[in-house]
C-alpha positions as CSV (number, residue, x, y, z in Angstrom):
1,M,67.7,49.5,-71.4
2,A,64.6,50.0,-69.3
3,R,61.4,51.9,-69.8
4,V,58.9,51.9,-67.0
5,I,55.1,52.4,-67.5
6,S,53.0,53.1,-64.4
7,L,50.0,51.0,-63.9
8,Q,46.9,51.5,-61.8
9,C,46.1,49.4,-58.7
10,F,45.0,45.9,-59.3
11,S,44.0,42.8,-57.3
12,L,46.4,40.0,-57.3
13,A,44.0,37.4,-55.8
14,R,43.3,35.7,-59.2
15,L,46.4,36.9,-60.9
16,L,49.1,34.8,-59.3
17,Q,49.9,31.2,-60.4
18,S,52.5,29.1,-58.6
19,R,55.4,27.1,-59.9
20,P,55.6,23.3,-59.7
21,S,57.7,23.4,-56.5
22,V,54.8,25.0,-54.6
23,R,51.6,23.2,-54.0
24,P,48.9,23.4,-55.2
25,T,49.5,24.1,-58.8
26,L,47.4,27.2,-58.9
27,L,47.7,29.4,-55.8
28,F,44.5,31.2,-56.5
29,H,42.7,27.9,-56.2
30,H,44.1,27.3,-52.8
31,P,41.3,27.2,-50.2
32,R,43.4,29.2,-47.7
33,F,44.8,31.7,-50.2
34,R,44.1,35.3,-49.1
35,P,44.0,38.1,-51.7
36,I,46.8,40.7,-51.7
37,S,46.9,43.9,-53.6
38,A,49.6,46.4,-54.7
39,S,49.2,50.1,-54.9
40,S,52.2,50.7,-57.1
41,V,53.4,48.2,-59.6
42,S,55.3,48.9,-62.8
43,S,55.6,47.1,-66.1
44,S,59.1,47.4,-67.5
45,I,61.1,46.4,-70.5
46,S,64.3,44.6,-69.7
47,D,66.7,42.1,-71.4
48,E,67.4,40.5,-68.1
49,D,66.0,37.0,-67.9
50,Y,64.8,37.0,-64.2
51,V,62.6,34.0,-64.4
52,S,65.4,31.6,-65.4
53,L,67.2,32.4,-62.2
54,T,67.5,29.7,-59.5
55,E,65.6,30.3,-56.2
56,E,68.9,31.3,-54.6
57,E,69.8,33.7,-57.3
58,L,66.4,35.3,-57.3
59,M,66.4,35.7,-53.5
60,K,69.7,37.5,-53.7
61,Q,67.8,40.2,-55.8
62,C,65.1,40.5,-53.2
63,E,64.5,42.4,-49.9
64,M,62.6,40.2,-47.5
65,D,60.6,41.2,-44.4
66,T,58.4,39.2,-42.1
67,F,55.2,40.3,-40.3
68,K,52.3,39.0,-38.3
69,A,49.2,38.2,-40.3
70,S,45.8,37.1,-39.0
71,G,45.3,33.4,-39.1
72,P,42.8,30.8,-37.9
73,G,41.1,31.6,-34.5
74,G,41.6,30.0,-31.2
75,Q,44.8,28.2,-30.2
76,H,45.9,28.0,-33.9
77,R,46.0,31.8,-34.4
78,N,49.2,32.9,-36.1
79,K,51.2,34.6,-33.3
80,R,54.6,34.7,-35.0
81,E,56.0,36.8,-37.8
82,S,55.6,34.0,-40.3
83,A,54.0,36.0,-43.1
84,V,56.6,36.9,-45.8
85,R,56.9,39.9,-48.2
86,L,59.4,40.0,-51.0
87,R,60.4,43.0,-52.9
88,H,62.4,42.4,-56.1
89,V,64.9,45.3,-56.1
90,P,65.6,45.6,-59.9
91,T,61.9,45.9,-60.8
92,G,60.2,47.0,-57.6
93,I,57.7,44.2,-57.9
94,V,56.3,43.0,-54.5
95,S,54.8,39.6,-53.6
96,Q,53.7,38.2,-50.3
97,A,52.4,35.0,-48.7
98,V,50.4,34.9,-45.4
99,E,48.4,31.7,-45.5
100,D,50.7,29.3,-43.7
101,R,52.0,29.3,-40.1
102,S,55.4,28.2,-41.5
103,Q,57.6,31.1,-42.5
104,H,59.6,28.7,-44.7
105,K,56.4,27.7,-46.7
106,N,55.3,31.3,-47.0
107,R,58.7,32.3,-48.3
108,A,58.5,29.5,-51.0
109,S,54.9,30.7,-51.9
110,A,56.0,34.3,-52.1
111,L,58.9,33.5,-54.3
112,A,56.7,31.4,-56.6
113,R,54.2,34.3,-56.9
114,L,57.1,36.7,-57.6
115,R,58.2,34.5,-60.5
116,T,54.7,34.7,-62.0
117,L,54.6,38.5,-61.5
118,L,57.9,38.7,-63.3
119,D,56.4,36.8,-66.2
120,L,53.5,39.2,-66.2
121,K,55.2,42.5,-65.6
122,V,58.6,42.4,-67.2
123,R,58.8,42.6,-71.0
124,K,61.6,41.6,-73.4
125,T,62.4,43.6,-76.5
126,I,61.4,41.9,-79.8
127,D,62.7,42.5,-83.3
128,L,59.5,42.0,-85.4
129,N,61.5,41.8,-88.6
130,E,63.1,38.6,-87.4
131,Y,60.5,37.3,-85.1
132,E,60.0,33.6,-84.4
133,P,57.7,32.5,-81.6
134,P,59.7,30.6,-78.9
135,P,58.7,27.0,-78.1
136,E,56.9,28.0,-74.8
137,L,54.6,30.3,-76.8
138,L,53.9,27.7,-79.5
139,Q,52.8,25.3,-76.7
140,I,49.9,27.6,-75.6
141,L,48.6,28.3,-79.1
142,P,45.6,26.5,-80.5
143,K,46.2,23.8,-83.0
144,K,44.7,25.9,-85.8
145,S,47.8,28.1,-85.8
146,T,49.5,27.8,-89.2
147,I,53.0,28.0,-87.6
148,R,52.4,25.5,-84.8
149,G,54.2,22.3,-85.7
150,A,53.3,18.8,-84.5
151,D,56.4,18.7,-82.4
152,S,54.9,21.4,-80.2
153,G,52.7,18.8,-78.6
154,P,49.2,19.3,-77.3
155,Q,48.0,22.8,-76.4
156,I,48.5,23.6,-72.7
157,G,46.0,25.8,-70.9
158,P,46.1,28.2,-67.9
159,N,45.9,25.3,-65.4
160,N,49.3,24.0,-66.6
161,S,52.3,25.4,-64.7
162,K,54.1,25.9,-68.0
163,F,51.4,28.3,-69.2
164,A,53.0,31.3,-67.4
165,S,56.2,31.1,-69.6
166,G,54.1,31.0,-72.8
167,M,52.0,33.9,-71.5
168,Q,55.1,35.9,-70.9
169,A,56.3,35.4,-74.5
170,L,52.8,36.3,-75.8
171,L,52.8,39.5,-73.8
172,D,56.2,40.4,-75.2
173,L,54.8,40.1,-78.7
174,I,51.6,42.1,-77.9
175,F,53.7,44.8,-76.3
176,A,55.9,45.0,-79.3
177,V,52.9,45.5,-81.6
178,N,51.5,48.2,-79.3
179,G,48.5,46.1,-78.1
180,S,47.2,45.2,-81.6
181,V,45.7,41.8,-81.3
182,A,45.3,41.6,-85.1
183,D,49.0,42.3,-85.7
184,A,50.0,39.8,-83.0
185,A,47.7,37.2,-84.6
186,K,49.4,37.6,-87.9
187,N,52.8,36.8,-86.4
188,L,51.3,33.7,-84.8
189,G,49.4,32.3,-87.8
190,L,46.0,32.8,-86.1
191,S,42.9,34.8,-86.8
192,T,42.2,37.8,-84.6
193,G,39.3,36.0,-83.0
194,A,41.3,32.9,-82.2
195,L,44.0,34.9,-80.4
196,S,41.4,37.0,-78.6
197,R,39.8,33.8,-77.2
198,L,43.2,32.6,-76.0
199,I,43.8,35.9,-74.2
200,L,40.4,35.8,-72.6
201,S,40.9,32.3,-71.4
202,D,43.1,33.6,-68.5
203,D,42.2,36.4,-66.2
204,S,45.8,37.6,-65.6
205,L,46.6,37.6,-69.3
206,R,43.4,39.5,-70.2
207,M,44.1,42.1,-67.5
208,E,47.6,42.7,-68.7
209,V,46.6,43.0,-72.4
210,N,43.7,45.4,-71.5
211,E,46.0,47.5,-69.4
212,L,48.3,48.0,-72.4
213,R,45.4,48.6,-74.8
214,S,43.9,51.1,-72.4
215,S,47.2,53.0,-72.3
216,K,47.1,53.2,-76.1
217,G,43.5,54.4,-76.2
218,M,42.2,51.1,-77.5
219,R,39.1,49.3,-76.4
220,P,39.4,46.4,-73.9
221,L,38.9,42.8,-75.0
222,K,35.7,41.3,-73.5
């Protein structure tokens, strides 16, 4: 089952986080990272767990093309088609990397960014009547949550590579309650204010929630 909701253009410069296999931990903190943007990106509902796929499995679902991108000046200018663009065929999501002269490194970076985009853009269906937050979501909740057990460990924030998985689960819930932060907070044992602060702690999370709220005629979180 898939339902696609069209979204407006958005900048990916501060939206993309890398996975542990790609350094540095946060790509948008990379001093050589160049912003990329997409003119047509969709958010979809799917029961397919794309983010658990291995690199090889995920690459098999992608179309890859290489191209020349402007690099450092002088003798170090990038003269080869080392920039990489990946298109995930099942979802139409596109990621790219241009900042390295190594095509192999750019491919790894583009794949890491694609994984994060899949976290952000692909929603899983939730049965609210039987809902239990998954462990990855519990990890990003503040300790004041009444359903967060001690075995969840310390709260992890946006600078942690595991935050993206928790963010995906949180977006699944917020999507299921049609963008209502108050309803999502009730399912997480939090006040509306506490959940709002969590959402606002990460730019990409805030952007996704506000896109959904805007589509429902709701005011954005600020």
